[in-house]
N, C-alpha and C positions, 0 to 999 in steps of 0.2 A: 364392497366396503364392510368392514367389521365394526359394528357400533358399540362393542363392549367398552365401557368406560369413556366413550367419546361423548362430548358435550358440544353440540352445534347449535348456535342461536338460530331461531326459526327464520330469520331474515337472511342468513348466509346462503350462498349459492355454491353448491358442490357438484362438480361434474361426475357423472356416473362412472366414467373410466378412471377416476382417481382411487387411490387406496389409502384409507385412514384407519389405523388400529391403535389400541392401547389408550393411555391416559392423555387424551388430546382435548383441548378446549378451543373452540373457534368462535370469535365474537361477532357482534352485530354487523350486518352488511358486508362481511368479508366474503371472499370467493376463493375457491380452489379449482383451478382449471384442469384440463384434460391430462391424464397420464402422470399426474403428480403423486408422490408417495409420501405420506406423513405417518411416521411410526414412533409412537410413544410407549414402546414396550419395556424400556428399562428406566425411564424417567419421564416426568411430565413435559408436554409441549403445550404452550399457551400462545395462541394467536389472537391479537387484539381486534379492535373494531375497524371496519373499512380498510382492511388489508387484503392485498391481492397476491395470491400465490399462482404464478403463471405456469404454462405447460411444462411438463417433464422435470419439475423440481423435486428434489429429495430433501425432506426435513426429518432428521433422525437424531438419536441420543446415544451417548455412552451411559453406562450404569451410574446412576445418581448424579448425572450431569444434565440438567434440563435445558430446554430451549424456551426462550421467551422472546416473542416478536411483538412489537408495540402496535400502536394504532396508525392508520394511514401509511402503512409500509407497502412497498412493492418489491416482490422477489421475482427477478427476471427469469426468463426461460432457461432451463438446464442448470440452474444454480443448485449448489449443495449447501445446506445449512445444518450444522452438526454441533449440538451441545454448546450453544452460544447465546448471547443476548443482543438484540437489535432494538434500538430506540425508535420513538415515534418519528414519522415523516421521513424515514430514510429509504433510499433506493438502493437495492442490491442488484447490480446489473447482470445481464445474461452471462452465464458461464462462471459466475463467481463461486469460490469455494471458501466458506467461512467455517473454520473447524474449532475443535474443543477449546474452551476457555476464552475465546475471543469475545470482547465486549465493545459494541458499537453504539455510539450515542445517537442523538436526535439530529435530523436534518442533514444527514451525510449522503454522499454519492459514492458508492463503492462499486466501481465499474470493472468487471472481469478481473477481480483481485483474489489472490490467495492470502488469507489471514489465519495465523495459528497462534493462539495465546497472545494476541495483540490487543491493546487497549486503545480504542479510537474514540476520542471525545466528540463534542458536538460540532456540526458544520464542517466536517472534514471531507476532502475530495481525494479519492484514491483511484488509480488506474487510468486507462486500461492496462492490464497485465502487470500490475504491481505485485510484489511478493513481500508480505509483512510477516517476519519470522518471530518466534517467541522473544518476549522482552521489548517489543516495539511499543512505544507510547506516543500516539499522535495527539497533541493538544489542540484546543479549539481553533478551528479555521485553518489548520495546516493542510498541506498537500503533499501527496506522494504520487507522482505522475506515471507516465507510461514507461515500462521496463525499468522500474526502480525497485531495488531490494534494500530492505532495512532490517537490521538485526540488533536486538538488545540496545536500543537507542531511544532517546527522547527527542521529539521534534517539537520545537516551541510554538507558541501561539502565533498563527499567521505565517509561519515559516513555510518555505516551498522547496521541495526537491522535485522539479518538474519532469525530468526525463533522463533515462540512460545513466543512472548513478547507483553506487553502492555506499550505504552508510551503515557502519558497524561499530558497536561499542562507543557510541557518541552521545554527548549531551549538547543539544543545540538550543540556543536562546530564541527569543521571539523575533519576528520580522526578518529572518535570514532568508537569503536567496542563494541556492546552490545551482550553478550552471551545469549544462548538459555534459555528461561524460566524466563527472568528478567522482572520486572515491576517497574513502578513508582507508589507508593501508594499515590495517589493524593487526596483522598477523606476521610475525617474524620467522615463522617456521616451527616455533616452540610455544611462544606465549602470545596472548592477545593483549593489545595496548589500547588505551582510551584517547579519544579526541574530544576537545571542548571547543565549541564555536560560540562566541559571544553574540549578544543580541544585535540586530541590525547589521550584521556582517554581510558582505557580498562576496561570494566565491565564484570566480570566473570559470568558464567552461574548461573541461579537460584538466582540472587541477587534481594533483595527487597530494593528499595530506598524510604524511608518513608519521604514524603514531609512535610514541605519545606526541600529540600535536595540540597546540593551543592557538586559537585565533581570537584576538581581542574584540571587544564591543566596537561596532562601527568600522571595523577594518575592511579593507578591500584587497582581495587576492587576485592578481592578474591572471588572465586565461593562460593555460598551458604551463602553469607553475608546478614545481615539485617543492613542497613546503617541508623542510626538515628542522626549522627553528621556529620558536614562538613569534607570532606577529602581534605587535603591541596594539593597544586601543587606538582606533582611528588612523592606523598606519596603512601604507601600501606594502603588501608582500609580493615580491617579484622573484621567482626562482626559475629562470629559463635562460638558454643560451641566446646571445645576441644574433640577430639575423644578418647574414652576409649575402649580398647579391654579386654574382660574377657575370659581367656583361658578355654576351655572345656565346656563353658556354653551351646553352641548349642547342643552338644552331650548329655549333661545331660538333657536338655529340651526335646529332642526327646525321651529319655528313659522314662521320667516321663509321657509323653503323652501316650506311649504304655502301661505303667503300669495302667493308668486310663482306657484305653480301655479294659484291661483284668479284671479289678475289677468288 
């Protein structure tokens, strides 16, 4: 441990196997566990009170881009924290990567998530394995679940994108639910186009919203739809082929396959 410019409260617990160098401040009753590296060589790092940096974490900075970690924060094993801000009482899960310019509020759970230049407000739940690209803004109480990618979009208060979805160039109101496997088709091969989803809308699973797309407040989009026209307020948007059942077709198909094998 290199104590040059390092300020560690006398009540903090620092494992001998950790590395701490540069302009680093560690607050009361915080701990840094085994094999973690905290390097404030190009900008300050401030770690608040009662915060826990678990094993094998890396906390580092780019030039003139500091790190600020609040009080009662937990940074999980193998996480990377780089030139970002993390609010009080937030949990950064194991293996998370929080990179330059990200701002995370208070009371969040950021579980095995990659966040780059994303703004995450208070009480937000992300991951596991979410990817928040530059321009993402998660408002209070929103959710980006497992295998969700968000780019240059605002997710409204309490809105949820729970799993297996891509949201790009989108403005989403409050209280929206986006079903699994849904995406905004924002790129036509040359230009990016925007999607607007109104408050309290419900997007069924496996929906393709072909931008520029507009979903009105309170609208419901049926699962499996391809939306190419605006959906009005409180309307049902349905864009899929009608199901057709052909009686006996499967049994006949299997019979013909067996006949081919015997030929």
